[in-house]
N, CA and C of each residue as an Amber inpcrd file, in Angstrom:
protein
   453
 128.2130000 128.7260000  83.9390000 128.3860000 129.5670000  84.8940000
 127.0820000 128.9510000  85.8030000 126.0510000 128.7480000  85.3160000
 125.0590000 127.9950000  86.2390000 124.7000000 126.7430000  85.5410000
 125.0950000 125.7950000  86.1990000 125.0850000 124.4310000  85.4310000
 123.7630000 123.6910000  86.2670000 123.4320000 123.8540000  87.5930000
 122.2940000 123.2790000  88.5170000 121.5490000 124.5460000  88.9310000
 120.4170000 124.5320000  87.9950000 119.3860000 125.7750000  88.5260000
 118.2440000 125.0340000  88.9420000 117.6640000 125.5460000  90.1240000
 116.4230000 125.3280000  91.1630000 115.4560000 126.1830000  90.8470000
 114.4120000 125.8000000  90.6140000 113.0990000 126.6110000  90.4240000
 111.9610000 126.0780000  91.3170000 111.2150000 126.5940000  92.0010000
 110.0060000 126.3040000  92.6610000 108.8340000 126.7730000  92.0830000
 107.8180000 125.7300000  92.0300000 106.4160000 126.0550000  91.4580000
 105.3690000 125.7260000  92.4300000 104.2190000 126.1510000  92.1440000
 102.9920000 125.8170000  92.9150000 101.8210000 125.6330000  92.0610000
 102.1700000 125.8650000  90.7140000 101.4280000 125.6220000  89.6210000
 100.6540000 126.7640000  89.3140000 101.0540000 127.9220000  90.0460000
 100.1800000 129.2790000  89.9140000 100.8510000 129.8110000  88.3040000
 100.0420000 130.7960000  87.8780000 100.5990000 131.6810000  86.7710000
 102.0240000 132.1780000  86.8750000 102.0330000 133.1410000  88.2790000
 103.3240000 133.5200000  88.4250000 104.3400000 132.6070000  88.5190000
 103.9360000 131.4170000  89.1360000 105.2730000 130.2990000  89.2310000
 105.6220000 130.0020000  87.9220000 104.6560000 129.6800000  87.0300000
 104.9730000 129.3280000  85.6060000 105.8600000 130.3340000  84.9530000
 105.7280000 131.5400000  85.3990000 106.5330000 132.4720000  84.5510000
 107.9530000 132.3620000  85.2320000 108.1900000 132.2300000  86.6710000
 109.5510000 131.9250000  87.0580000 110.1100000 130.8500000  86.5940000
 109.3140000 129.4770000  86.1710000 109.9580000 128.4000000  85.8200000
 110.3980000 128.8360000  84.2470000 109.4480000 129.4560000  83.4510000
 109.8450000 129.9020000  82.2430000 111.2570000 130.7740000  81.9740000
 111.4260000 131.6890000  83.2280000 112.5820000 132.5500000  83.3460000
 113.7350000 131.5290000  83.4070000 113.5740000 130.7720000  84.3660000
 114.8130000 129.7100000  84.7240000 114.9740000 128.4790000  83.6120000
 113.9250000 128.4890000  82.9170000 114.0920000 127.4480000  81.5400000
 114.8480000 128.2240000  80.3610000 114.7380000 129.2310000  80.4730000
 115.3070000 130.2720000  79.4010000 116.7740000 130.5760000  79.9200000
 117.1660000 130.6170000  81.0950000 118.4460000 130.7420000  81.5140000
 119.0380000 129.4990000  81.3410000 118.4750000 128.2730000  81.6690000
 119.1280000 126.9610000  81.6500000 119.6080000 126.6160000  80.0490000
 118.7270000 127.1400000  79.1230000 118.9050000 126.8160000  77.6620000
 120.1180000 127.5040000  77.2290000 120.4740000 128.7140000  77.9840000
 121.9060000 129.4390000  77.4100000 122.8630000 128.9620000  78.0130000
 122.7950000 127.8230000  79.0690000 123.8900000 127.6360000  79.9090000
 124.3120000 125.9060000  79.3650000 125.4960000 125.7060000  78.6460000
 125.6560000 124.4890000  78.2370000 125.7030000 123.4230000  79.3980000
 125.0910000 122.3150000  79.0930000 125.1160000 121.2640000  80.0110000
 124.4550000 121.3570000  81.3050000 123.4410000 122.4240000  81.1380000
 122.7730000 122.8150000  82.6050000 121.5330000 121.9950000  82.7320000
 121.2660000 121.8430000  84.0470000 120.1140000 121.2020000  84.1890000
 118.9880000 122.0540000  85.0890000 117.8170000 121.9280000  84.8130000
 116.8730000 122.5270000  85.6080000 116.0780000 121.6580000  86.4900000
 116.2780000 122.0090000  87.7310000 115.4390000 120.9460000  88.7970000
 114.2430000 122.0100000  89.1740000 113.0120000 121.3250000  89.0810000
 111.6980000 122.1460000  89.2920000 111.3520000 121.3150000  90.5420000
 110.8700000 122.0630000  91.7160000 110.5820000 121.8410000  92.7590000
 109.0730000 122.3170000  93.0370000 108.2220000 121.1400000  93.6060000
 106.9270000 121.5370000  94.0530000 106.9140000 121.0080000  95.6270000
 106.4950000 121.8580000  96.3780000 106.4240000 121.4750000  97.9020000
 105.1970000 121.7350000  98.4010000 104.4520000 120.8500000  99.0740000
 103.3880000 120.9420000  99.8210000 103.4840000 120.9980000 101.2810000
 102.8850000 121.9530000 101.8770000 103.1570000 122.2720000 103.4500000
 102.3310000 120.7580000 104.0050000 102.9940000 120.0930000 105.0550000
 102.4190000 119.1710000 105.7410000 101.0200000 119.4390000 106.1450000
 100.3330000 118.3010000 106.3160000  98.8410000 118.6020000 106.9330000
  98.9590000 118.6550000 108.5520000  97.9460000 119.7830000 108.9250000
  97.9500000 119.9750000 110.2150000  96.8430000 119.1380000 110.9280000
  96.9650000 118.7680000 112.3230000  96.1040000 118.0860000 112.9570000
  94.6600000 118.7840000 112.7570000  94.5310000 120.2350000 112.9380000
  93.5190000 120.5500000 113.0810000  92.6660000 120.3780000 111.6730000
  93.1670000 120.0270000 110.7240000  92.5510000 119.9010000 109.4810000
  91.5450000 118.4360000 109.5000000  92.4590000 117.6060000 110.1750000
  91.7850000 116.1700000 110.3090000  90.7800000 116.1460000 111.4670000
  90.6210000 117.0830000 112.4720000  89.7470000 117.2670000 113.5520000
  90.2750000 116.4770000 114.8350000  89.6580000 116.6870000 116.1000000
  90.0570000 116.1050000 117.2650000  89.0440000 115.3410000 117.8990000
  87.9920000 114.9920000 117.3140000  86.7730000 114.0930000 117.7540000
  87.2800000 112.7340000 117.7700000  86.7110000 111.8310000 118.8050000
  87.2770000 110.5510000 119.0260000  87.1030000 109.7590000 117.6820000
  86.0500000 110.1190000 116.6740000  85.6840000 109.5640000 115.5900000
  86.9590000 110.0630000 114.6080000  87.3010000 111.2590000 114.6710000
  88.4240000 111.7190000 113.7610000  89.8640000 111.2080000 113.9900000
  90.1410000 111.0300000 115.6270000  91.1700000 110.5270000 115.8370000
  91.3640000 109.0000000 115.2070000  90.2530000 108.3070000 115.5940000
  90.2130000 106.8220000 115.0790000  90.5590000 106.6850000 113.4940000
  89.9790000 107.7050000 112.4020000  90.1160000 107.7410000 111.2660000
  91.3020000 108.5470000 110.6330000  91.8250000 109.1650000 111.4890000
  92.9930000 110.2110000 111.1350000  94.0970000 109.5640000 110.4450000
  94.2860000 108.4260000 110.9770000  95.6110000 107.8120000 110.0200000
  95.3010000 107.4590000 108.8670000  93.9730000 106.9930000 108.5670000
  93.5130000 106.7890000 107.0120000  93.3240000 108.2270000 106.2900000
  92.8360000 109.0320000 107.1080000  92.5370000 110.1800000 106.4740000
  93.7950000 110.9350000 105.9810000  94.9120000 110.7310000 107.2070000
  96.3620000 111.2900000 106.7080000  96.7800000 110.6490000 105.5070000
  96.7680000 109.5520000 105.2670000  97.3590000 108.7670000 104.2970000
  96.6660000 108.9990000 102.9650000  95.3810000 109.0590000 103.1310000
  94.6670000 109.6990000 101.6510000  95.0860000 111.1770000 101.3830000
  95.1240000 111.9240000 102.2920000  95.5290000 113.4100000 102.1410000
  96.9020000 113.2970000 101.4680000  97.5530000 112.4280000 102.0540000
  99.1790000 112.5280000 101.3600000  99.0090000 112.0500000 100.2780000
  98.5150000 111.0510000  99.7940000  98.1410000 110.5100000  98.5780000
  97.7020000 111.3970000  97.6440000  96.6390000 112.2640000  97.8120000
  96.1870000 113.1330000  96.8870000  97.2340000 114.2760000  96.5760000
  97.7990000 114.5820000  97.8030000  98.6680000 115.8280000  97.7310000
  99.7000000 115.5640000  96.9650000 100.3470000 114.2190000  96.8550000
 101.5590000 113.6540000  96.1080000 101.1200000 113.6570000  94.6720000
  99.9280000 113.3670000  94.3430000  99.3850000 113.3080000  93.0000000
  99.3560000 114.7230000  92.4090000  98.6740000 115.6530000  93.1510000
  98.7700000 117.1190000  92.8290000 100.0600000 117.5170000  92.7000000
 100.9560000 117.1950000  93.5390000 102.2160000 117.7040000  93.2610000
 102.9750000 117.1700000  91.7670000 102.6890000 115.6400000  91.6880000
 103.3470000 115.1320000  90.4130000 102.6320000 115.8640000  89.1770000
 101.3020000 116.1530000  89.0820000 100.7260000 116.5430000  88.0260000
 101.3670000 118.0830000  87.4840000 101.3690000 118.9230000  88.8650000
 102.0060000 120.1410000  88.6820000 103.3960000 120.1340000  88.0300000
 104.2210000 119.2010000  88.5340000 105.5870000 118.8910000  88.1350000
 105.5170000 118.5100000  86.6650000 104.7000000 117.5380000  86.2450000
 104.6900000 117.0810000  85.0120000 104.3130000 118.1250000  83.8230000
 103.4800000 119.0510000  84.1640000 103.0820000 120.2020000  83.4710000
 104.2570000 121.2780000  83.1640000 105.0010000 121.5410000  84.4210000
 105.8850000 122.4300000  84.4410000 107.2420000 121.9470000  83.6780000
 107.5770000 120.6740000  83.7980000 108.5180000 119.9700000  83.2890000
 108.4040000 120.1070000  81.5460000 107.2400000 119.6210000  81.1930000
 106.7750000 119.7640000  79.7850000 107.1590000 121.1740000  79.4050000
 106.4720000 122.3230000  79.8450000 106.7290000 123.4570000  79.4530000
 108.3980000 123.9500000  79.3710000 109.1170000 123.3660000  80.5250000
 110.5470000 123.7790000  80.3410000 111.2600000 123.1200000  79.3040000
 110.9430000 121.7820000  79.0870000 111.6100000 120.9770000  78.2620000
 111.5240000 121.4660000  76.7070000 110.5760000 122.0580000  76.5570000
 110.1870000 122.3860000  74.9310000 111.5360000 123.3020000  74.4230000
 112.4420000 124.0920000  75.0610000 113.5530000 124.5030000  74.7280000
 114.6800000 123.6620000  74.6510000 114.5700000 122.2980000  74.9570000
 115.5520000 121.4900000  75.0860000 116.6990000 121.3780000  76.2430000
 115.7630000 121.8700000  77.3440000 116.4740000 121.7350000  78.5450000
 116.3120000 120.5850000  79.2980000 117.4320000 120.0690000  79.8790000
 117.3260000 118.9050000  80.9160000 116.7630000 119.3050000  81.9770000
 115.6610000 118.4270000  82.4050000 114.9540000 118.6020000  83.6600000
 114.7180000 117.6000000  84.2720000 114.5920000 117.7640000  85.6080000
 114.4980000 116.8310000  86.6310000 113.4300000 117.6770000  87.7320000
 112.3450000 116.6730000  88.4110000 111.4340000 117.1950000  89.1940000
 111.7120000 116.5000000  90.3560000 111.2100000 117.1840000  91.3340000
 111.1410000 116.9080000  92.8830000 109.9010000 117.2360000  93.5370000
 109.1390000 116.4160000  94.0440000 108.0780000 116.6480000  95.0440000
 108.4400000 116.2670000  96.4980000 108.0060000 117.4690000  97.4660000
 108.3880000 117.4910000  98.5140000 107.3220000 117.9360000  99.5840000
 107.3780000 117.4870000 100.6020000 106.4690000 117.9540000 101.7450000
 107.4280000 118.8240000 102.6310000 106.9970000 119.7880000 103.0400000
 107.5210000 120.7100000 104.0050000 107.5380000 122.3100000 103.8920000
 108.2410000 123.1050000 104.5330000 108.1020000 124.4400000 104.0610000
 108.7360000 124.8880000 102.8430000 108.1450000 125.4950000 101.9680000
 108.6500000 125.6110000 100.6410000 110.1580000 126.2680000 100.6350000
 110.3970000 127.3000000 101.3850000 111.5930000 128.0460000 101.4530000
 112.7730000 127.1530000 101.9150000 112.3510000 126.4020000 103.2230000
 113.3580000 125.4720000 103.6590000 113.8660000 124.3420000 102.8080000
 112.7350000 123.7850000 101.9650000 112.9890000 122.6730000 101.1290000
 113.8840000 123.3020000  99.9950000 113.3910000 124.4500000  99.4750000
 114.3040000 124.9000000  98.2550000 115.7720000 125.1470000  98.7290000
 116.1460000 125.5820000  99.9880000 117.4460000 125.9480000 100.1490000
 118.1480000 124.2930000 100.5150000 117.5120000 123.4580000 101.3310000
 118.0030000 122.1910000 101.5880000 118.3560000 121.6070000 100.1740000
 117.4390000 121.5080000  99.3410000 117.7050000 120.8330000  98.1190000
 118.8710000 121.4650000  97.4260000 118.7010000 122.8140000  97.2840000
 119.8450000 123.4110000  96.6310000 121.3040000 122.9990000  97.2780000
 121.2780000 122.8370000  98.5400000 122.6570000 122.3140000  98.9820000
 122.7580000 120.9250000  98.6930000 121.7180000 120.0540000  98.7740000
 121.8480000 118.6190000  98.5480000 122.5630000 118.2690000  96.9730000
 121.8630000 119.1930000  96.0400000 122.3760000 119.2460000  94.5180000
 123.4790000 120.0490000  94.1450000 124.0180000 120.9210000  94.9850000
 124.9430000 121.7970000  94.7930000 124.7240000 122.6560000  93.7420000
 123.5000000 123.3130000  93.9060000 122.9540000 124.3050000  92.9740000
 123.7470000 125.4550000  92.7960000 123.8800000 125.9660000  91.6850000
 124.5110000 127.2410000  91.4060000 123.5990000 128.3940000  91.5860000
 122.1590000 128.0370000  91.3000000 121.0790000 129.2070000  91.2510000
 119.7450000 128.6310000  91.8950000 119.0770000 129.5170000  92.4320000
 117.6960000 129.2320000  92.9060000 117.0160000 130.4310000  92.1750000
 116.1150000 129.9890000  91.4180000 115.0600000 131.1290000  90.8310000
 113.8720000 131.1220000  91.5560000 113.3460000 132.2100000  92.1270000
 112.0360000 132.4130000  92.8280000 111.4080000 133.6520000  92.1360000
 110.1380000 133.5890000  92.2090000 109.3640000 134.6630000  91.8170000
 109.0210000 135.7000000  92.8350000 108.9680000 137.0590000  92.6360000
 108.7630000 138.1370000  93.6470000 107.4070000 138.1480000  94.0950000
 106.5460000 137.2320000  93.7950000 105.0930000 137.1400000  94.4580000
 105.1950000 137.1560000  95.8770000 104.6930000 137.9240000  96.6750000
 104.7250000 137.8780000  98.4480000 105.6580000 138.7900000  98.7550000
 106.3080000 139.7100000  98.1250000 107.4430000 140.5060000  98.3820000
 106.9760000 141.8450000  98.7110000 105.6890000 142.0460000  98.4970000
 105.3240000 143.5200000  98.7200000 104.6200000 143.2930000 100.3710000
 104.5640000 144.8080000 100.7450000 103.5730000 145.0260000 101.9030000
 104.2030000 144.1750000 103.0780000 103.3280000 143.8740000 103.9420000
 103.8740000 143.0300000 105.3440000 104.4620000 141.7380000 105.2440000
 104.2730000 141.2910000 104.0850000 104.6450000 139.6670000 103.7860000
 106.2840000 139.7060000 103.8070000 106.6630000 141.0310000 103.2840000
 108.1640000 141.1760000 103.1800000 109.0170000 141.0640000 104.1710000
 108.2910000 141.3040000 105.3750000 108.6400000 141.3440000 106.7870000
 108.4430000 140.1490000 107.6700000 107.4490000 139.3160000 107.1300000
 107.0770000 138.1700000 107.8630000 107.6980000 136.9080000 107.3040000
 108.3410000 136.7980000 106.3620000 108.8270000 135.7380000 105.6300000
 108.3320000 134.9520000 104.5820000 108.2400000 135.8750000 103.6290000
 107.7380000 135.1450000 102.4500000 108.5490000 134.0500000 101.7200000
 108.2080000 133.3240000 100.6460000 109.3610000 132.2650000 100.1640000
 110.7360000 133.0700000  99.6160000 110.2740000 134.0020000  98.8180000
 111.5050000 134.7210000  97.8610000 112.4170000 135.3490000  99.0780000
 111.8200000 136.1730000 100.1750000 112.5270000 136.9420000 101.2920000
 113.3580000 135.6450000 101.8740000 112.6960000 134.5890000 102.3870000
 113.4570000 133.5850000 103.2660000 114.7120000 132.8900000 102.1910000
 114.2290000 132.5560000 101.2960000 115.2350000 132.1150000 100.2480000
 116.2880000 132.9240000  99.9370000 116.2380000 134.1550000  99.8140000
 117.2110000 135.0760000  99.6980000 118.2010000 135.2180000 100.8690000
 117.4340000 135.1830000 102.1380000 118.3840000 135.2030000 103.2750000
 119.1310000 134.0170000 103.7050000 118.4360000 132.6270000 103.1910000
 119.1220000 131.4360000 103.6320000 119.7060000 130.6830000 102.5670000
 119.5430000 130.9050000 101.3490000 120.3240000 130.1920000 100.2230000
 121.8710000 129.8520000 100.1760000 122.0720000 128.7920000 100.1940000
 123.4960000 128.1590000  99.7630000 124.2280000 128.5370000  98.4300000
 123.4060000 129.3720000  97.7840000 123.9550000 129.5930000  96.3540000
 123.3040000 131.0410000  95.7830000 123.5190000 131.6050000  94.6850000
 123.0370000 132.9420000  94.0000000 121.5520000 132.5770000  94.0700000
 120.5090000 133.7840000  94.2320000 119.3860000 133.6320000  93.9300000
 118.9670000 134.7910000  92.9040000 117.9630000 134.4730000  92.1160000
 117.6300000 135.3170000  91.0910000 116.0250000 135.5530000  91.5420000
 115.7040000 136.6970000  91.9280000 114.2690000 136.9080000  92.3700000
 113.6180000 137.5900000  90.8650000 112.8140000 136.8820000  90.3080000
 112.1640000 137.2020000  88.8910000 110.9400000 138.0480000  89.2650000
 110.8690000 138.9090000  88.2710000 109.4420000 139.8490000  88.4550000
 108.4090000 138.9640000  87.6970000 107.4780000 138.3890000  88.4190000
 106.3010000 137.6570000  88.2470000 105.1620000 138.2000000  88.4910000
 105.2240000 139.4650000  89.0720000 103.8220000 139.8790000  89.3790000
 103.3410000 140.7810000  88.1930000
């Protein structure tokens, strides 16, 4: 039923729990592939500064920031993939820059995903109304969504 399962992680303990739930589900589905996604929001110009010196070095600083961020994404994905593959699950990883919820939905469309698994962290209080990742994914996903209890 669920052959292409997508789950996001940021390396946190709650995200690791969502990955474990997705991996367990993938292990029960013959021929399933678990796609683990790690997303970094793009760097803002305010991070680099606006002084003349900052502008001159901003291209180099932005390139260094992007390289460091990509390395962090890859490390997070490697650990998550190792953990998920222990149950014999076929795993593919995806490092992306952008809005986490948008990237999850776009990648789900691109892959023809059957299911997106997200944790419920951020679904309480005011964030529920302001657009947390699980809330946004649940409203814009091109496929079924499992909101796992990770809190």
